[in-house]
PyMOL Python script that loads the backbone (N, CA, C, O; Angstrom):
from pymol import cmd

cmd.read_pdbstr("""\
ATOM      1  N   UNK A   1      51.305 -45.899 -35.100  1.00  0.00           N
ATOM      2  CA  UNK A   1      51.172 -44.067 -33.863  1.00  0.00           C
ATOM      3  C   UNK A   1      50.313 -44.008 -32.635  1.00  0.00           C
ATOM      4  O   UNK A   1      49.182 -44.373 -32.955  1.00  0.00           O
ATOM      5  N   UNK A   2      50.373 -43.727 -31.474  1.00  0.00           N
ATOM      6  CA  UNK A   2      49.693 -43.509 -30.888  1.00  0.00           C
ATOM      7  C   UNK A   2      48.146 -42.568 -30.807  1.00  0.00           C
ATOM      8  O   UNK A   2      48.127 -41.375 -31.107  1.00  0.00           O
ATOM      9  N   UNK A   3      47.443 -42.995 -30.553  1.00  0.00           N
ATOM     10  CA  UNK A   3      46.597 -42.119 -30.566  1.00  0.00           C
ATOM     11  C   UNK A   3      46.950 -40.780 -29.344  1.00  0.00           C
ATOM     12  O   UNK A   3      47.522 -40.859 -28.257  1.00  0.00           O
ATOM     13  N   UNK A   4      46.432 -39.756 -29.952  1.00  0.00           N
ATOM     14  CA  UNK A   4      46.077 -38.443 -29.090  1.00  0.00           C
ATOM     15  C   UNK A   4      45.538 -39.308 -27.823  1.00  0.00           C
ATOM     16  O   UNK A   4      46.033 -39.422 -26.702  1.00  0.00           O
ATOM     17  N   UNK A   5      43.908 -40.095 -28.582  1.00  0.00           N
ATOM     18  CA  UNK A   5      42.612 -41.218 -27.099  1.00  0.00           C
ATOM     19  C   UNK A   5      44.129 -41.783 -25.535  1.00  0.00           C
ATOM     20  O   UNK A   5      44.315 -41.781 -24.318  1.00  0.00           O
ATOM     21  N   UNK A   6      44.827 -42.195 -26.986  1.00  0.00           N
ATOM     22  CA  UNK A   6      45.517 -43.405 -25.906  1.00  0.00           C
ATOM     23  C   UNK A   6      46.568 -42.281 -25.216  1.00  0.00           C
ATOM     24  O   UNK A   6      46.209 -42.036 -24.065  1.00  0.00           O
ATOM     25  N   UNK A   7      47.270 -41.845 -25.451  1.00  0.00           N
ATOM     26  CA  UNK A   7      47.947 -41.277 -25.073  1.00  0.00           C
ATOM     27  C   UNK A   7      47.889 -40.374 -23.780  1.00  0.00           C
ATOM     28  O   UNK A   7      48.503 -40.599 -22.737  1.00  0.00           O
ATOM     29  N   UNK A   8      46.924 -39.160 -24.066  1.00  0.00           N
ATOM     30  CA  UNK A   8      46.031 -39.510 -22.124  1.00  0.00           C
ATOM     31  C   UNK A   8      45.490 -40.308 -21.272  1.00  0.00           C
ATOM     32  O   UNK A   8      45.564 -40.147 -20.054  1.00  0.00           O
ATOM     33  N   UNK A   9      44.544 -41.799 -22.183  1.00  0.00           N
ATOM     34  CA  UNK A   9      43.932 -42.667 -21.301  1.00  0.00           C
ATOM     35  C   UNK A   9      44.675 -43.356 -20.269  1.00  0.00           C
ATOM     36  O   UNK A   9      45.634 -44.082 -20.528  1.00  0.00           O
ATOM     37  N   UNK A  10      44.348 -43.190 -19.389  1.00  0.00           N
ATOM     38  CA  UNK A  10      44.624 -43.932 -18.293  1.00  0.00           C
ATOM     39  C   UNK A  10      46.781 -43.647 -17.537  1.00  0.00           C
ATOM     40  O   UNK A  10      47.783 -44.227 -17.117  1.00  0.00           O
ATOM     41  N   UNK A  11      46.298 -42.597 -17.813  1.00  0.00           N
ATOM     42  CA  UNK A  11      47.883 -41.723 -16.609  1.00  0.00           C
ATOM     43  C   UNK A  11      47.490 -40.468 -16.442  1.00  0.00           C
ATOM     44  O   UNK A  11      46.636 -39.876 -17.103  1.00  0.00           O
ATOM     45  N   UNK A  12      48.175 -40.027 -15.473  1.00  0.00           N
ATOM     46  CA  UNK A  12      47.945 -38.943 -14.388  1.00  0.00           C
ATOM     47  C   UNK A  12      47.831 -37.931 -15.365  1.00  0.00           C
ATOM     48  O   UNK A  12      47.878 -37.892 -16.595  1.00  0.00           O
ATOM     49  N   UNK A  13      47.695 -37.265 -14.606  1.00  0.00           N
ATOM     50  CA  UNK A  13      47.134 -36.143 -15.392  1.00  0.00           C
ATOM     51  C   UNK A  13      47.673 -34.856 -14.961  1.00  0.00           C
ATOM     52  O   UNK A  13      47.119 -33.835 -15.370  1.00  0.00           O
ATOM     53  N   UNK A  14      49.286 -34.729 -13.725  1.00  0.00           N
ATOM     54  CA  UNK A  14      50.176 -34.977 -13.820  1.00  0.00           C
ATOM     55  C   UNK A  14      51.221 -34.685 -14.629  1.00  0.00           C
ATOM     56  O   UNK A  14      51.822 -33.624 -14.457  1.00  0.00           O
ATOM     57  N   UNK A  15      51.669 -35.734 -15.811  1.00  0.00           N
ATOM     58  CA  UNK A  15      52.423 -35.871 -16.312  1.00  0.00           C
ATOM     59  C   UNK A  15      52.129 -34.646 -17.728  1.00  0.00           C
ATOM     60  O   UNK A  15      52.544 -34.431 -18.867  1.00  0.00           O
ATOM     61  N   UNK A  16      51.333 -34.198 -16.927  1.00  0.00           N
ATOM     62  CA  UNK A  16      50.525 -32.944 -18.450  1.00  0.00           C
ATOM     63  C   UNK A  16      51.010 -31.847 -18.480  1.00  0.00           C
ATOM     64  O   UNK A  16      51.812 -31.637 -17.570  1.00  0.00           O
ATOM     65  N   UNK A  17      50.722 -30.438 -19.694  1.00  0.00           N
ATOM     66  CA  UNK A  17      51.111 -29.258 -18.063  1.00  0.00           C
ATOM     67  C   UNK A  17      49.930 -28.482 -17.677  1.00  0.00           C
ATOM     68  O   UNK A  17      48.799 -28.762 -18.072  1.00  0.00           O
ATOM     69  N   UNK A  18      50.114 -27.832 -17.160  1.00  0.00           N
ATOM     70  CA  UNK A  18      48.833 -27.791 -15.117  1.00  0.00           C
ATOM     71  C   UNK A  18      47.553 -26.744 -16.494  1.00  0.00           C
ATOM     72  O   UNK A  18      46.936 -25.785 -16.030  1.00  0.00           O
ATOM     73  N   UNK A  19      47.421 -26.986 -17.502  1.00  0.00           N
ATOM     74  CA  UNK A  19      46.200 -25.352 -18.076  1.00  0.00           C
ATOM     75  C   UNK A  19      46.034 -26.961 -18.855  1.00  0.00           C
ATOM     76  O   UNK A  19      44.987 -26.820 -19.487  1.00  0.00           O
ATOM     77  N   UNK A  20      46.492 -28.268 -19.096  1.00  0.00           N
ATOM     78  CA  UNK A  20      46.121 -28.957 -20.232  1.00  0.00           C
ATOM     79  C   UNK A  20      44.549 -29.592 -20.119  1.00  0.00           C
ATOM     80  O   UNK A  20      43.987 -29.659 -19.025  1.00  0.00           O
ATOM     81  N   UNK A  21      43.992 -29.986 -21.202  1.00  0.00           N
ATOM     82  CA  UNK A  21      42.289 -30.452 -21.153  1.00  0.00           C
ATOM     83  C   UNK A  21      41.976 -31.792 -21.420  1.00  0.00           C
ATOM     84  O   UNK A  21      42.069 -32.237 -22.564  1.00  0.00           O
ATOM     85  N   UNK A  22      41.545 -32.606 -20.293  1.00  0.00           N
ATOM     86  CA  UNK A  22      41.468 -34.147 -20.794  1.00  0.00           C
ATOM     87  C   UNK A  22      39.774 -33.582 -21.555  1.00  0.00           C
ATOM     88  O   UNK A  22      38.959 -34.499 -21.462  1.00  0.00           O
ATOM     89  N   UNK A  23      39.466 -32.914 -21.912  1.00  0.00           N
ATOM     90  CA  UNK A  23      37.892 -32.143 -22.966  1.00  0.00           C
ATOM     91  C   UNK A  23      38.696 -31.984 -24.206  1.00  0.00           C
ATOM     92  O   UNK A  23      38.128 -32.572 -25.126  1.00  0.00           O
ATOM     93  N   UNK A  24      39.782 -31.423 -24.578  1.00  0.00           N
ATOM     94  CA  UNK A  24      40.576 -31.053 -25.447  1.00  0.00           C
ATOM     95  C   UNK A  24      40.528 -31.979 -26.624  1.00  0.00           C
ATOM     96  O   UNK A  24      40.243 -31.608 -27.763  1.00  0.00           O
ATOM     97  N   UNK A  25      40.927 -33.636 -26.160  1.00  0.00           N
ATOM     98  CA  UNK A  25      41.151 -34.854 -26.978  1.00  0.00           C
ATOM     99  C   UNK A  25      40.060 -35.861 -26.465  1.00  0.00           C
ATOM    100  O   UNK A  25      39.903 -37.072 -26.620  1.00  0.00           O
ATOM    101  N   UNK A  26      39.645 -35.273 -26.060  1.00  0.00           N
ATOM    102  CA  UNK A  26      38.107 -36.255 -25.600  1.00  0.00           C
ATOM    103  C   UNK A  26      36.725 -36.140 -25.206  1.00  0.00           C
ATOM    104  O   UNK A  26      36.244 -37.244 -24.955  1.00  0.00           O
ATOM    105  N   UNK A  27      36.451 -35.810 -25.158  1.00  0.00           N
ATOM    106  CA  UNK A  27      34.537 -35.385 -23.852  1.00  0.00           C
ATOM    107  C   UNK A  27      34.345 -36.308 -23.314  1.00  0.00           C
ATOM    108  O   UNK A  27      34.197 -36.093 -22.111  1.00  0.00           O
ATOM    109  N   UNK A  28      34.232 -37.630 -23.671  1.00  0.00           N
ATOM    110  CA  UNK A  28      34.387 -38.725 -23.144  1.00  0.00           C
ATOM    111  C   UNK A  28      35.460 -39.340 -21.940  1.00  0.00           C
ATOM    112  O   UNK A  28      35.400 -40.428 -21.368  1.00  0.00           O
ATOM    113  N   UNK A  29      36.832 -37.816 -21.716  1.00  0.00           N
ATOM    114  CA  UNK A  29      37.718 -38.018 -20.811  1.00  0.00           C
ATOM    115  C   UNK A  29      37.044 -37.501 -20.032  1.00  0.00           C
ATOM    116  O   UNK A  29      36.007 -36.922 -20.356  1.00  0.00           O
ATOM    117  N   UNK A  30      37.672 -37.629 -18.258  1.00  0.00           N
ATOM    118  CA  UNK A  30      37.962 -37.077 -17.308  1.00  0.00           C
ATOM    119  C   UNK A  30      38.570 -37.896 -17.104  1.00  0.00           C
ATOM    120  O   UNK A  30      38.897 -38.994 -17.555  1.00  0.00           O
ATOM    121  N   UNK A  31      38.896 -36.578 -15.497  1.00  0.00           N
ATOM    122  CA  UNK A  31      40.298 -37.087 -14.526  1.00  0.00           C
ATOM    123  C   UNK A  31      39.443 -37.705 -13.012  1.00  0.00           C
ATOM    124  O   UNK A  31      38.486 -37.105 -12.525  1.00  0.00           O
ATOM    125  N   UNK A  32      39.903 -38.737 -12.549  1.00  0.00           N
ATOM    126  CA  UNK A  32      39.251 -38.650 -10.750  1.00  0.00           C
ATOM    127  C   UNK A  32      40.038 -37.462  -9.408  1.00  0.00           C
ATOM    128  O   UNK A  32      41.083 -36.816  -9.321  1.00  0.00           O
ATOM    129  N   UNK A  33      39.206 -37.617  -8.823  1.00  0.00           N
ATOM    130  CA  UNK A  33      38.826 -36.378  -7.972  1.00  0.00           C
ATOM    131  C   UNK A  33      40.170 -36.731  -6.432  1.00  0.00           C
ATOM    132  O   UNK A  33      40.545 -35.984  -5.528  1.00  0.00           O
ATOM    133  N   UNK A  34      40.475 -37.925  -6.709  1.00  0.00           N
ATOM    134  CA  UNK A  34      41.960 -38.399  -5.941  1.00  0.00           C
ATOM    135  C   UNK A  34      43.199 -38.864  -6.279  1.00  0.00           C
ATOM    136  O   UNK A  34      44.303 -38.712  -5.757  1.00  0.00           O
ATOM    137  N   UNK A  35      42.814 -39.471  -7.269  1.00  0.00           N
ATOM    138  CA  UNK A  35      44.469 -40.146  -7.726  1.00  0.00           C
ATOM    139  C   UNK A  35      44.623 -39.084  -8.793  1.00  0.00           C
ATOM    140  O   UNK A  35      45.171 -38.035  -8.454  1.00  0.00           O
ATOM    141  N   UNK A  36      44.221 -39.220 -10.001  1.00  0.00           N
ATOM    142  CA  UNK A  36      44.687 -38.292 -10.675  1.00  0.00           C
ATOM    143  C   UNK A  36      44.615 -38.528 -12.275  1.00  0.00           C
ATOM    144  O   UNK A  36      44.890 -37.736 -13.177  1.00  0.00           O
ATOM    145  N   UNK A  37      44.099 -40.040 -12.353  1.00  0.00           N
ATOM    146  CA  UNK A  37      44.795 -40.934 -13.615  1.00  0.00           C
ATOM    147  C   UNK A  37      42.785 -40.598 -13.968  1.00  0.00           C
ATOM    148  O   UNK A  37      41.743 -40.441 -13.331  1.00  0.00           O
ATOM    149  N   UNK A  38      43.502 -40.669 -16.044  1.00  0.00           N
ATOM    150  CA  UNK A  38      42.476 -39.735 -16.936  1.00  0.00           C
ATOM    151  C   UNK A  38      41.092 -41.064 -17.736  1.00  0.00           C
ATOM    152  O   UNK A  38      40.825 -41.599 -18.813  1.00  0.00           O
ATOM    153  N   UNK A  39      40.599 -41.014 -16.280  1.00  0.00           N
ATOM    154  CA  UNK A  39      39.360 -42.352 -17.663  1.00  0.00           C
ATOM    155  C   UNK A  39      38.317 -42.089 -18.325  1.00  0.00           C
ATOM    156  O   UNK A  39      38.023 -40.977 -18.764  1.00  0.00           O
ATOM    157  N   UNK A  40      37.521 -43.358 -18.474  1.00  0.00           N
ATOM    158  CA  UNK A  40      36.482 -42.810 -18.886  1.00  0.00           C
ATOM    159  C   UNK A  40      35.369 -42.011 -18.058  1.00  0.00           C
ATOM    160  O   UNK A  40      35.236 -42.646 -17.012  1.00  0.00           O
ATOM    161  N   UNK A  41      34.656 -41.094 -18.052  1.00  0.00           N
ATOM    162  CA  UNK A  41      33.318 -40.870 -17.096  1.00  0.00           C
ATOM    163  C   UNK A  41      32.022 -41.373 -16.978  1.00  0.00           C
ATOM    164  O   UNK A  41      31.385 -41.061 -15.972  1.00  0.00           O
ATOM    165  N   UNK A  42      31.428 -42.215 -17.963  1.00  0.00           N
ATOM    166  CA  UNK A  42      30.612 -42.970 -17.707  1.00  0.00           C
ATOM    167  C   UNK A  42      30.767 -44.585 -17.073  1.00  0.00           C
ATOM    168  O   UNK A  42      30.068 -45.323 -16.379  1.00  0.00           O
ATOM    169  N   UNK A  43      32.050 -44.661 -17.716  1.00  0.00           N
ATOM    170  CA  UNK A  43      32.207 -46.014 -16.939  1.00  0.00           C
ATOM    171  C   UNK A  43      33.268 -46.770 -16.526  1.00  0.00           C
ATOM    172  O   UNK A  43      33.320 -47.997 -16.441  1.00  0.00           O
ATOM    173  N   UNK A  44      34.629 -45.465 -16.119  1.00  0.00           N
ATOM    174  CA  UNK A  44      35.583 -46.300 -15.599  1.00  0.00           C
ATOM    175  C   UNK A  44      35.762 -44.848 -14.329  1.00  0.00           C
ATOM    176  O   UNK A  44      36.772 -44.186 -14.094  1.00  0.00           O
ATOM    177  N   UNK A  45      34.059 -44.709 -13.571  1.00  0.00           N
ATOM    178  CA  UNK A  45      34.586 -43.517 -12.523  1.00  0.00           C
ATOM    179  C   UNK A  45      32.317 -43.955 -11.739  1.00  0.00           C
ATOM    180  O   UNK A  45      31.257 -44.576 -11.804  1.00  0.00           O
ATOM    181  N   UNK A  46      32.945 -43.207 -11.305  1.00  0.00           N
ATOM    182  CA  UNK A  46      31.671 -43.647  -9.618  1.00  0.00           C
ATOM    183  C   UNK A  46      31.501 -41.746  -9.394  1.00  0.00           C
ATOM    184  O   UNK A  46      32.527 -41.067  -9.439  1.00  0.00           O
ATOM    185  N   UNK A  47      30.405 -41.212  -9.210  1.00  0.00           N
ATOM    186  CA  UNK A  47      30.374 -39.977  -9.510  1.00  0.00           C
ATOM    187  C   UNK A  47      28.938 -39.713  -7.619  1.00  0.00           C
ATOM    188  O   UNK A  47      27.950 -40.342  -7.240  1.00  0.00           O
ATOM    189  N   UNK A  48      29.513 -38.784  -7.200  1.00  0.00           N
ATOM    190  CA  UNK A  48      28.845 -38.454  -5.726  1.00  0.00           C
ATOM    191  C   UNK A  48      27.341 -37.882  -6.675  1.00  0.00           C
ATOM    192  O   UNK A  48      27.282 -37.670  -7.887  1.00  0.00           O
ATOM    193  N   UNK A  49      26.478 -37.773  -5.869  1.00  0.00           N
ATOM    194  CA  UNK A  49      25.234 -37.344  -6.489  1.00  0.00           C
ATOM    195  C   UNK A  49      24.112 -38.501  -7.590  1.00  0.00           C
ATOM    196  O   UNK A  49      22.929 -38.330  -7.884  1.00  0.00           O
ATOM    197  N   UNK A  50      24.624 -39.126  -7.806  1.00  0.00           N
ATOM    198  CA  UNK A  50      23.517 -40.604  -7.925  1.00  0.00           C
ATOM    199  C   UNK A  50      22.541 -40.406  -6.835  1.00  0.00           C
ATOM    200  O   UNK A  50      22.229 -39.679  -5.892  1.00  0.00           O
ATOM    201  N   UNK A  51      22.175 -41.683  -7.637  1.00  0.00           N
ATOM    202  CA  UNK A  51      20.796 -41.581  -6.833  1.00  0.00           C
ATOM    203  C   UNK A  51      20.313 -43.287  -5.871  1.00  0.00           C
ATOM    204  O   UNK A  51      19.282 -43.903  -5.602  1.00  0.00           O
ATOM    205  N   UNK A  52      22.466 -43.498  -5.548  1.00  0.00           N
ATOM    206  CA  UNK A  52      22.802 -44.010  -4.108  1.00  0.00           C
ATOM    207  C   UNK A  52      23.825 -44.026  -3.746  1.00  0.00           C
ATOM    208  O   UNK A  52      24.945 -44.344  -4.148  1.00  0.00           O
ATOM    209  N   UNK A  53      22.739 -43.115  -1.747  1.00  0.00           N
ATOM    210  CA  UNK A  53      23.234 -43.187  -0.934  1.00  0.00           C
ATOM    211  C   UNK A  53      24.376 -44.642  -0.906  1.00  0.00           C
ATOM    212  O   UNK A  53      23.948 -45.781  -1.091  1.00  0.00           O
ATOM    213  N   UNK A  54      25.266 -44.458  -0.747  1.00  0.00           N
ATOM    214  CA  UNK A  54      25.895 -45.724  -0.247  1.00  0.00           C
ATOM    215  C   UNK A  54      27.354 -45.355  -1.524  1.00  0.00           C
ATOM    216  O   UNK A  54      28.578 -45.232  -1.558  1.00  0.00           O
ATOM    217  N   UNK A  55      26.363 -45.321  -2.246  1.00  0.00           N
ATOM    218  CA  UNK A  55      28.266 -45.201  -2.978  1.00  0.00           C
ATOM    219  C   UNK A  55      28.335 -43.337  -2.482  1.00  0.00           C
ATOM    220  O   UNK A  55      29.437 -43.194  -1.953  1.00  0.00           O
ATOM    221  N   UNK A  56      27.707 -42.207  -2.480  1.00  0.00           N
ATOM    222  CA  UNK A  56      27.372 -41.009  -1.953  1.00  0.00           C
ATOM    223  C   UNK A  56      29.122 -40.879  -0.771  1.00  0.00           C
ATOM    224  O   UNK A  56      30.195 -40.278  -0.826  1.00  0.00           O
ATOM    225  N   UNK A  57      28.332 -42.004   0.287  1.00  0.00           N
ATOM    226  CA  UNK A  57      28.998 -41.954   1.404  1.00  0.00           C
ATOM    227  C   UNK A  57      30.234 -43.056   1.574  1.00  0.00           C
ATOM    228  O   UNK A  57      30.835 -43.355   2.606  1.00  0.00           O
ATOM    229  N   UNK A  58      30.416 -43.561   0.224  1.00  0.00           N
ATOM    230  CA  UNK A  58      31.633 -43.998   0.355  1.00  0.00           C
ATOM    231  C   UNK A  58      32.453 -43.302  -0.268  1.00  0.00           C
ATOM    232  O   UNK A  58      33.671 -43.415  -0.126  1.00  0.00           O
ATOM    233  N   UNK A  59      31.853 -42.440  -1.087  1.00  0.00           N
ATOM    234  CA  UNK A  59      32.881 -40.599  -1.563  1.00  0.00           C
ATOM    235  C   UNK A  59      33.243 -39.929  -1.496  1.00  0.00           C
ATOM    236  O   UNK A  59      33.854 -39.136  -2.211  1.00  0.00           O
ATOM    237  N   UNK A  60      32.591 -40.183   0.727  1.00  0.00           N
ATOM    238  CA  UNK A  60      32.956 -38.741   1.569  1.00  0.00           C
ATOM    239  C   UNK A  60      33.080 -37.360   0.693  1.00  0.00           C
ATOM    240  O   UNK A  60      32.026 -36.896   0.259  1.00  0.00           O
ATOM    241  N   UNK A  61      34.170 -36.754   0.441  1.00  0.00           N
ATOM    242  CA  UNK A  61      34.231 -35.367   0.005  1.00  0.00           C
ATOM    243  C   UNK A  61      35.289 -36.042  -1.103  1.00  0.00           C
ATOM    244  O   UNK A  61      36.384 -36.470  -0.740  1.00  0.00           O
ATOM    245  N   UNK A  62      34.956 -36.076  -2.130  1.00  0.00           N
ATOM    246  CA  UNK A  62      35.023 -36.475  -3.802  1.00  0.00           C
ATOM    247  C   UNK A  62      34.202 -36.339  -4.112  1.00  0.00           C
ATOM    248  O   UNK A  62      33.231 -36.805  -3.515  1.00  0.00           O
ATOM    249  N   UNK A  63      34.048 -35.456  -5.488  1.00  0.00           N
ATOM    250  CA  UNK A  63      33.017 -35.146  -6.280  1.00  0.00           C
ATOM    251  C   UNK A  63      32.560 -36.576  -7.326  1.00  0.00           C
ATOM    252  O   UNK A  63      31.444 -37.075  -7.464  1.00  0.00           O
ATOM    253  N   UNK A  64      34.220 -37.081  -8.129  1.00  0.00           N
ATOM    254  CA  UNK A  64      34.415 -38.415  -8.737  1.00  0.00           C
ATOM    255  C   UNK A  64      35.143 -38.805  -8.624  1.00  0.00           C
ATOM    256  O   UNK A  64      35.983 -37.973  -8.282  1.00  0.00           O
ATOM    257  N   UNK A  65      35.616 -39.951  -8.697  1.00  0.00           N
ATOM    258  CA  UNK A  65      36.408 -41.168  -8.750  1.00  0.00           C
ATOM    259  C   UNK A  65      37.072 -42.269  -9.747  1.00  0.00           C
ATOM    260  O   UNK A  65      36.721 -43.172 -10.506  1.00  0.00           O
ATOM    261  N   UNK A  66      37.464 -42.058  -9.589  1.00  0.00           N
ATOM    262  CA  UNK A  66      37.739 -43.909 -10.761  1.00  0.00           C
ATOM    263  C   UNK A  66      37.474 -45.856  -9.811  1.00  0.00           C
ATOM    264  O   UNK A  66      37.476 -46.464  -8.740  1.00  0.00           O
ATOM    265  N   UNK A  67      37.305 -45.949 -11.200  1.00  0.00           N
ATOM    266  CA  UNK A  67      36.472 -47.539 -10.230  1.00  0.00           C
ATOM    267  C   UNK A  67      37.907 -48.156  -8.952  1.00  0.00           C
ATOM    268  O   UNK A  67      37.492 -48.551  -7.862  1.00  0.00           O
ATOM    269  N   UNK A  68      39.363 -48.183  -9.181  1.00  0.00           N
ATOM    270  CA  UNK A  68      40.505 -48.449  -7.954  1.00  0.00           C
ATOM    271  C   UNK A  68      39.948 -47.767  -6.669  1.00  0.00           C
ATOM    272  O   UNK A  68      39.484 -48.106  -5.581  1.00  0.00           O
ATOM    273  N   UNK A  69      40.347 -46.189  -7.629  1.00  0.00           N
ATOM    274  CA  UNK A  69      39.918 -44.958  -5.897  1.00  0.00           C
ATOM    275  C   UNK A  69      38.841 -46.475  -5.342  1.00  0.00           C
ATOM    276  O   UNK A  69      39.322 -47.367  -4.643  1.00  0.00           O
ATOM    277  N   UNK A  70      37.162 -46.482  -5.899  1.00  0.00           N
ATOM    278  CA  UNK A  70      36.674 -46.324  -5.450  1.00  0.00           C
ATOM    279  C   UNK A  70      36.254 -47.569  -4.629  1.00  0.00           C
ATOM    280  O   UNK A  70      35.344 -47.773  -3.825  1.00  0.00           O
ATOM    281  N   UNK A  71      37.433 -48.456  -5.219  1.00  0.00           N
ATOM    282  CA  UNK A  71      36.811 -50.034  -4.257  1.00  0.00           C
ATOM    283  C   UNK A  71      38.137 -48.757  -2.751  1.00  0.00           C
ATOM    284  O   UNK A  71      37.633 -48.020  -1.903  1.00  0.00           O
ATOM    285  N   UNK A  72      39.130 -48.881  -2.877  1.00  0.00           N
ATOM    286  CA  UNK A  72      40.073 -48.853  -1.917  1.00  0.00           C
ATOM    287  C   UNK A  72      38.904 -48.184  -1.263  1.00  0.00           C
ATOM    288  O   UNK A  72      38.490 -48.756  -0.254  1.00  0.00           O
ATOM    289  N   UNK A  73      38.098 -46.752  -1.742  1.00  0.00           N
ATOM    290  CA  UNK A  73      37.571 -46.082  -0.616  1.00  0.00           C
ATOM    291  C   UNK A  73      36.381 -47.278   0.413  1.00  0.00           C
ATOM    292  O   UNK A  73      36.450 -47.435   1.632  1.00  0.00           O
ATOM    293  N   UNK A  74      35.571 -47.830  -0.351  1.00  0.00           N
ATOM    294  CA  UNK A  74      34.593 -48.548  -0.510  1.00  0.00           C
ATOM    295  C   UNK A  74      35.417 -49.373   1.338  1.00  0.00           C
ATOM    296  O   UNK A  74      34.861 -49.467   2.432  1.00  0.00           O
ATOM    297  N   UNK A  75      36.815 -49.789   0.930  1.00  0.00           N
ATOM    298  CA  UNK A  75      36.920 -51.052   1.812  1.00  0.00           C
ATOM    299  C   UNK A  75      37.500 -50.064   2.798  1.00  0.00           C
ATOM    300  O   UNK A  75      37.876 -50.635   3.822  1.00  0.00           O
ATOM    301  N   UNK A  76      37.684 -48.781   2.803  1.00  0.00           N
ATOM    302  CA  UNK A  76      37.884 -47.765   3.764  1.00  0.00           C
ATOM    303  C   UNK A  76      36.131 -47.890   4.341  1.00  0.00           C
ATOM    304  O   UNK A  76      36.126 -49.087   4.630  1.00  0.00           O
ATOM    305  N   UNK A  77      35.342 -47.613   4.521  1.00  0.00           N
ATOM    306  CA  UNK A  77      34.075 -47.240   4.535  1.00  0.00           C
ATOM    307  C   UNK A  77      33.836 -48.973   5.802  1.00  0.00           C
ATOM    308  O   UNK A  77      33.624 -48.988   7.015  1.00  0.00           O
ATOM    309  N   UNK A  78      33.993 -50.149   4.830  1.00  0.00           N
ATOM    310  CA  UNK A  78      33.746 -51.141   5.356  1.00  0.00           C
ATOM    311  C   UNK A  78      34.212 -51.486   6.562  1.00  0.00           C
ATOM    312  O   UNK A  78      33.426 -51.854   7.435  1.00  0.00           O
ATOM    313  N   UNK A  79      35.776 -51.404   6.815  1.00  0.00           N
ATOM    314  CA  UNK A  79      36.978 -51.519   7.104  1.00  0.00           C
ATOM    315  C   UNK A  79      36.413 -50.247   8.777  1.00  0.00           C
ATOM    316  O   UNK A  79      35.878 -50.834   9.717  1.00  0.00           O
ATOM    317  N   UNK A  80      36.497 -49.601   8.828  1.00  0.00           N
ATOM    318  CA  UNK A  80      35.999 -48.557   9.417  1.00  0.00           C
ATOM    319  C   UNK A  80      34.806 -48.203  10.346  1.00  0.00           C
ATOM    320  O   UNK A  80      34.641 -47.043  10.724  1.00  0.00           O
TER     321      UNK A  80
END
""", "prot")
cmd.dss("prot")
cmd.show_as("cartoon", "prot")
cmd.util.cbc("prot")
cmd.orient("prot")
């Protein structure tokens, strides 16, 4: 049987009801601001406001993004 954590981890927030709160499943989960995937906030996301100015520049208007979206944004910044 699949655990509640595994039922939501690496799934898109759009697959769940509009009022669904990932924190009700596990406090370590959060949602990517770019693609909507549900990931672990401290190991699978990049956050704006960290002391790394390059990260803040790459994130642009996003507050927090998953690793995959960060890689895509980084390629866009380096190619632009």
